[in-house]
C-alpha positions in Angstrom: -6.3 -0.2 -53.6 -9.0 0.8 -51.1 -8.7 4.6 -50.6 -9.5 4.2 -46.9 -6.3 2.2 -46.5 -4.1 5.2 -47.2 -6.4 7.5 -45.1 -6.2 5.2 -42.1 -2.5 5.7 -41.6 -0.7 8.9 -40.7 2.7 7.3 -39.8 4.8 6.2 -42.8 6.4 3.3 -40.9 3.0 1.7 -40.3 2.1 2.1 -43.9 5.4 0.6 -45.1 4.9 -2.3 -42.8 1.6 -3.4 -44.4 2.9 -2.7 -47.9 5.8 -5.1 -47.5 5.1 -8.1 -49.6 5.8 -10.8 -47.0 3.7 -9.2 -44.3 0.3 -10.4 -45.5 -0.2 -13.6 -47.6 -3.1 -13.7 -50.0 -6.4 -14.1 -48.2 -4.8 -13.3 -44.8 -6.3 -10.7 -42.5 -4.5 -8.5 -40.0 -6.1 -6.1 -37.5 -4.3 -3.4 -35.7 -4.9 -0.2 -33.8 -5.0 2.9 -36.0 -2.2 5.3 -35.3 -4.8 8.0 -34.7 -5.8 6.1 -31.5 -2.3 5.8 -30.2 -2.5 9.0 -28.3 -5.9 8.2 -26.8 -5.5 9.2 -23.1 -7.5 6.2 -21.9 -5.3 3.8 -24.0 -2.2 5.4 -22.5 -3.7 5.1 -19.0 -4.3 1.4 -19.6 -0.8 0.8 -20.9 0.7 2.6 -17.9 -1.5 0.7 -15.5 -0.6 -2.7 -17.0 3.1 -1.9 -17.1 3.1 -0.9 -13.4 1.0 -3.9 -12.5 3.5 -6.3 -14.2 6.5 -4.5 -12.6 4.8 -4.6 -9.2 4.0 -8.3 -9.6 7.5 -9.3 -10.7 9.4 -6.9 -8.4 11.0 -9.6 -6.4 12.3 -11.2 -9.6 13.9 -8.0 -10.6 12.1 -7.8 -13.9 11.3 -4.3 -15.3 9.0 -3.8 -18.2 9.2 -0.4 -20.0 7.3 -1.2 -23.2 4.4 -3.7 -23.5 5.1 -4.1 -27.2 8.9 -4.5 -27.0 9.2 -6.5 -23.7 6.6 -9.1 -23.9 6.9 -10.6 -27.4 9.5 -13.2 -26.6 7.5 -14.8 -23.8 10.0 -14.3 -21.0 7.8 -11.8 -19.0 4.6 -13.7 -19.7 6.4 -16.9 -18.4 7.3 -15.2 -15.1 3.9 -13.5 -14.8 1.9 -16.8 -15.1 4.2 -18.6 -12.7 3.8 -15.8 -10.2 0.1 -15.2 -10.5 -1.1 -18.8 -11.2 1.7 -20.9 -9.8 1.9 -22.5 -13.2 4.9 -24.6 -14.0 5.5 -24.3 -17.7 7.8 -26.8 -19.4 9.8 -24.2 -21.5 13.2 -22.6 -21.3 13.5 -19.5 -19.3 15.2 -17.6 -22.2 14.5 -18.2 -25.9 17.0 -16.4 -28.1 15.9 -17.6 -31.6 12.6 -16.8 -33.3 11.9 -20.5 -33.5 12.4 -21.0 -29.8 10.3 -17.9 -29.0 7.5 -19.2 -31.1 7.6 -22.5 -29.4 7.7 -20.9 -26.0 4.8 -18.6 -26.8 2.8 -21.5 -28.0 3.1 -23.3 -24.7 2.4 -20.2 -22.7 -0.7 -19.2 -24.7 -2.0 -22.7 -24.6 -1.8 -22.6 -20.8 -3.6 -19.3 -20.7 -6.4 -20.6 -22.9 -6.7 -23.6 -20.7 -6.8 -21.5 -17.4 -9.4 -19.1 -18.9 -11.4 -22.0 -20.5 -11.4 -20.3 -23.8 -12.0 -21.9 -27.2 -9.6 -21.0 -30.1 -12.4 -18.9 -31.7 -12.7 -16.8 -28.5 -9.0 -15.8 -28.4 -8.2 -12.2 -29.3 -4.5 -13.0 -29.6 -2.2 -15.5 -31.2 1.4 -16.7 -31.2 2.1 -14.8 -34.4 0.4 -11.5 -33.2 2.3 -11.5 -29.9 5.6 -12.4 -31.6 4.9 -9.5 -34.1 4.7 -7.1 -31.1 1.0 -6.3 -31.9 -0.2 -3.9 -29.3 -3.9 -4.8 -29.6 -3.3 -8.5 -29.1 -0.9 -7.9 -26.2 -3.4 -5.7 -24.4 -6.3 -8.2 -24.9 -4.0 -10.9 -23.5 -2.8 -9.0 -20.5 -6.3 -7.8 -19.6 -7.6 -11.3 -19.8 -4.8 -12.6 -17.5 -5.4 -9.8 -15.0 -9.1 -10.3 -14.9 -8.7 -14.0 -14.3 -5.9 -14.1 -11.8 -6.6 -10.8 -10.0 -10.4 -10.2 -10.4 -10.3 -7.3 -7.9 -7.7 -5.4 -9.9 -9.3 -2.0 -10.8 -8.5 -1.9 -14.6 -9.3 1.4 -16.3 -12.8 1.0 -17.7 -14.2 1.9 -21.1 -10.9 1.7 -23.0 -11.7 1.6 -26.7 -9.6 2.1 -29.8 -10.2 2.5 -33.5 -9.0 -0.5 -35.4 -8.4 -1.2 -39.1 -8.5 -4.7 -40.6 -6.4 -5.3 -43.7 -7.0 -8.2 -46.1 -5.3 -9.1 -49.3 -7.6 -9.9 -52.2 -7.2 -10.5 -55.9 -8.1 -6.8 -56.4 -5.5 -5.6 -53.9 -5.7 -4.5 -50.2 -9.2 -4.3 -48.7 -9.7 -2.6 -45.4 -12.5 -2.2 -42.8 -12.7 0.1 -39.8 -14.2 -0.5 -36.4 -14.2 0.5 -32.7 -13.1 -2.1 -30.3 -13.3 -2.3 -26.5 -10.2 -3.5 -24.7 -11.7 -3.2 -21.2 -15.4 -3.4 -20.2 -17.8 -0.7 -21.0 -19.2 -0.1 -17.4 -22.1 2.0 -18.6 -23.4 -0.9 -20.8 -22.8 -3.4 -18.1 -24.7 -1.4 -15.5 -27.5 -0.7 -17.9 -27.8 -4.4 -18.8 -27.8 -5.5 -15.2 -30.5 -3.1 -14.1 -33.5 -5.0 -15.3 -33.3 -8.6 -14.1 -36.0 -10.9 -12.8 -35.7 -9.7 -9.2 -35.9 -6.0 -10.2 -39.2 -6.9 -11.9 -40.3 -8.7 -8.7 -39.5 -5.6 -6.6 -41.4 -3.3 -8.8 -44.4 -5.4 -9.9 -45.0 -7.9 -7.1 -43.5 -6.6 -3.8 -46.1 -8.6 -1.9 -44.5 -11.8 -3.1 -41.0 -10.8 -2.1 -41.1 -12.2 1.4 -42.3 -15.5 0.2 -39.5 -15.7 -2.4 -36.9 -14.7 0.3 -38.2 -17.4 2.6 -38.0 -20.0 -0.1 -34.5 -19.0 -1.0 -33.3 -19.1 2.7 -34.8 -22.5 3.1 -33.0 -23.7 -0.1 -29.6 -22.2 1.0 -30.0 -23.6 4.5 -30.5 -27.1 3.2 -27.1 -27.0 1.5 -24.8 -24.9 3.6 -26.4 -26.1 6.8 -24.4 -29.3 6.2 -21.2 -27.3 6.7 -22.4 -25.8 10.0 -23.6 -22.5 8.7 -27.0 -21.0 9.7 -28.4 -18.5 7.1 -31.1 -16.2 8.4 -30.7 -13.0 6.4 -30.0 -12.8 2.6 -28.9 -9.2 2.5 -26.3 -9.2 5.3 -25.0 -12.8 5.1 -24.4 -12.9 1.4 -22.5 -9.6 1.1 -19.1 -11.0 1.9 -19.3 -13.8 -0.7 -18.6 -16.6 1.8 -22.0 -18.3 1.8 -22.3 -17.9 -1.9 -19.0 -19.6 -2.5 -19.8 -22.5 -0.1 -23.2 -22.8 -1.8 -21.7 -23.0 -5.3 -19.2 -25.7 -4.0 -22.1 -27.7 -2.5 -24.3 -27.5 -5.5 -21.5 -28.2 -8.1 -20.0 -31.0 -6.0 -16.5 -29.7 -5.5 -14.3 -28.4 -2.7 -13.1 -24.9 -2.7 -9.5 -24.6 -1.4 -9.5 -22.3 1.6 -6.4 -20.6 0.2 -8.4 -19.3 -2.8 -10.8 -17.2 -0.7 -11.3 -15.5 2.7 -13.5 -17.6 5.0 -13.6 -14.7 7.5 -13.0 -11.6 5.4 -11.8 -8.6 7.4 -12.0 -5.9 4.8 -14.0 -4.7 1.9 -11.3 -5.8 -0.5 -11.3 -9.4 0.9 -15.1 -9.4 0.6 -14.9 -8.2 -3.0 -12.4 -10.9 -3.8 -14.8 -13.5 -2.6 -17.7 -12.1 -4.6 -15.6 -11.8 -7.7 -14.4 -15.4 -7.3 -18.1 -16.5 -7.0 -19.0 -14.6 -10.2 -16.1 -16.2 -12.0 -17.1 -19.7 -10.9 -20.7 -19.1 -12.0 -19.6 -17.8 -15.4 -17.2 -20.7 -15.9 -20.0 -23.1 -15.1 -22.4 -21.5 -17.6 -24.7 -20.4 -14.8 -24.3 -16.7 -15.2 -25.0 -15.3 -18.7 -25.4 -11.7 -17.8 -23.0 -9.2 -16.1 -23.2 -8.5 -12.4 -21.6 -5.6 -10.6 -19.6 -7.2 -7.8 -19.5 -4.1 -5.7 
């Protein structure tokens, strides 16, 4: 047996779980958060934040979540959460009492999530089995993905990372590997990556060409949103609330943006940020944005 396997666990219950014969089939892999990371203050902050967010969202339905691991595995809370956030009508029973029914319910729910988030199976950081097994790592990844998609302005605690251990059964016994995994975005990396783009280079190396570029961009934008009765004269001020950007995306991609999905006349910074976040999401989904952008 890999000596790191024993060193990775400090809690006997966790060790016993993975030593049970029917937990891991031969060749199967299982990843979990190391017990040494369970008391990580940032992890605890994220768990509390998500718990309060769910309870706030489902307050009118009188649903109270106390434990992310214990209260979400059967699909009931996830079912209500998706219906509330995304107005999704899922063809599943409200309450699933048997493990078979819970597995079927989770399958429908997670399929709907993957479809909404436009994720391929290889991109998923959770599964029916991991959620059903009350796996905290999978549950957190799932909730963070749902929150970022349906409430992009939600201020999730950043830079939450945990130590993980992956266990695999081989012909020689249990093999393990350790890693550090981010659950929420590393803002420092994002900001560093987004500092040096093409326009930053233009500002620093060819400022004399900047006015010509701005003029060309204004002309381009005007050709498209002008059809909707909008007159764009200033890039800095008129793009800051996200309205022109959203309308431009709709014109270029050939679809209509439902006015209920954004604020046509935003009256607050939060409403403006909602618009910009939605625009970033649409660009990313369309494959037009392959680098992170700080919406603020």
